[in-house]
N, C-alpha and C positions, 0 to 999 in steps of 0.2 A: 516632455517624453515621461516613459516610462522605465525604470530600472526593475530590470530581472535581479532575482539572484545569482544568476550564473553571473549579470554584470559588471556584481559587485561583487564578488570573488575570482574573476577573471581580475581585475584593477587590483586589486590585491595579492592576485601571486605574481603578477605583471611586479608589485611593488620587492618581491619581494626573489625576485630573478627567475620565478618559471609560469612561461607562457600558456594560456590555456589554449589548444591550439585550432578548438569548434566547441560548437554547440551541443552537439552530440558525446563530449568526451565530458571526463572527471579525471583531472590531472591526477597522477597516481605516487607523485616522490614526500616524501618523507614532508619535509616541510610545510609543501602545496596543501599536503593534506591538516597540518594541523593547525593552517589558517584558514581552512575549509568547515571544519567542526571547531574551530576554537569560538567559545563568546554565544552560546545557547540562544541568552535572551537576548543580548544584541540583535544575530540574526534574526531571528526571529518578529522584532521589534521592527527594524528595518524593513524586511522584506513584508509585514502588516501596513507599515509604513508608505510604503514609496509604492507599491505594485494595487494592483486593481484582483484581491482573491475572486470575486464571482467570474472574472475572467476565464473563456477556454481555451485550455492547451490546443495545441498546434492538432489539428486532423489532416489525415494525408486519402491519395485515393488509393485505389487499388491498385495500380501501377508500379505507388513507391512501394510497395509490402514487400520488406526482406525476406528472400530468397530463405533467410534461415534467422529461425526464434531462438535463439539457444536458452538452453534453463539455465538460471541462477538460484544459490543456496543451496537448501536440501533436495535430493533431484528422489529421493523416494524415505518419506518418515520410517519405513521397515520394520514396525511396531506390529505387533501383535494384532493387534487393534487395528490399527490402520488395513496390515495385509490381511486380514477378514473382508473387509467393510471393498478391497477393489475387488477381493476373490468375489467375492456376489455382486458384482457392480455396485457399489453402493446404494442397495435396493436399503438396507437399514441406514445408512447416513437419515441423521437429523440435525439440522442446522437451529444450535440454543440459540434465543434470543431474549437478557433477562438484564438483572440489574434493575437501574433506577429508569422502570417502565411501571403501563400499570395493568397491560394484557399482553406479559410473558410466550414467544410463542418458543414451535420444536416444528420447526419446516423441511420434507420432505425432501432430496433431490427434481421430483416431479412439479412439487409444487410450486422452485422456485426458478425449478423452467417453463411453466403456465401466469405466471406473473408477467406485467408488460415489463419488457424488455427494452433496452438501447446495445443499441451497436456501434462501436467506434474504432477509425483505424487511426494509432494517438500512437509517438512513440516512447516506448524505455527508456529510460538512462539510470545506468549502473553505476553505482560507484567504484565498481573496479574498471570502468574506462572502455564502458562499448553502449552500441545502442543498438536502435533494432527496431523494427516499424510493423506490427501485428495489427491486427483485425480483433478488438473482444467482445462477448456481448453477455447483457446479465441484465437482474431486474437495478434500479438504482437502488444507494440502498440507503439515501431518507426515504424512501417509500415503504421500506423492511418498517426502519423504526415508526414510522410514521405510524404503522397498523399496530405496532406493538404499544403507542402511546405513550413516548418518553412525558418523565416526570421534569417538573420546574426547576430543579435540582440539577438536570443531569448538563454535565458539558465536556465531558470527554465518550468519545467510543474505542473499546479493550476487547481484541481479535484474540481469540485462545486459537492455537491452531496444532496440528495434526501430531507436528514433527517434533523430534526433542531435544535438547540441546544441554549439556552439560546433566542429564537426568530430566530438564523443569521443559513442561511444553514450550516451544516458542511462542510469543507476544509483541503484540504491537498496538501504536492508538494515535488515534487522530484526536482533531474537534468539533467542535458539529460543525464548522464550516466549512469541511473540508468536506462530512460526513455527508451534505444536503448538497453538498456542490453537483450541478445534470450530468459533469463526466464519473460518480462516484461512484462504480457499482461491482458487482459480489457476480466474478468472470465466472462462465460455467463451460465457456466456448472459446478459442481464439482461431483463425481462420477458420471459421464456421465447421469446426470440429471439434466434438465435446473435450475437454480440458483432457490430457494425458498427464500420469503423474509426475512425471518429473518439471511439470507447468503449472503443478500444485490443486490436483483434481480432488477432490468433486469441483469445488468452490477457493477460486481467489481475490482477495480485495485488489480492486483497479483504484488509484487515485491519482486523478493522470497529474495534475500539479507538483505533485516528490519525485524526489529520486525512490530508482525503484527498489528498496532495503524498504522503501511504507507497504509495500505491495505482499501485504501480507500472503501468504498462500496455506494450503491447507485446513481452512478456515474449518474451526468447528464451531466453536460458542464467539458472542458478540454481547458487552455488558457495556452499557451505561453508565457513569459515574461520575460522579461529583469530585472526585480531585485525583491524581495519580501519586500522591503519595502513596498508597496501598499496594500500587501493581508491582513488580521486582520489586528494585532496588530504588524506584520514586522517581528513574526518571522517564520511563512510562511503556519501553521495548527495549525486547534484547540486548540489543549493538547499543543501545541509548548507553543502557547501564555498564557493557559488558568492554565496548571500545571505544567510550565515548563520541558519538556521531552524534550527529542535534537531533534534540528531536524534535524541532521543525525541517523539513527535509526539501522546503518547496523549490521548489525553478520557473 
């Protein structure tokens, strides 16, 4: 039997007197949250040792899609630059792909939409305790990184976003295993409609094997790096640096 991180966390929570009531929920009790997010290296090591990271996340039928797909995190960056892009229907948007690459890219939204696309109906599991099933569409992240030409030193992919937290652009990161997973895409559409502002327009990361806080919204730049040491406070993401969330949030 292949164990998932949810099963491991569920067992730990039971031992602490808290019960995970379903695969689509993450408990919010403070004690359980500490269990869930403690020992990042241990959790990451267990996940990689006991699960097949190449396995696909479950996909669903159109009939199983949630009637409402609520937004999470920032609902609108509200900065002058982002507001101007919204007003111009993102005509001036450019997705920068750089760092440890041989061919830095600057892609317009039409160019992103013209690339080979993947559409998938998956479940978003939020650490706040809710889930929703929706259809996402966009190019595979791995295809963009291949086009940019990753250098051998690259180990992690860092996303810089348009929304600000404490005056700093939001940031998140994943490793190359998740970056090249076939379900990891840069989505520009949700439920067959162009992404709206609340859901991360113009593009957001979908990394379906991880919890929702890893799915960076409002992506402006993607950089390949050799280490996370110089990213924020060194843990690889805003919530990881400031709220002690796990860097690896595999499910």
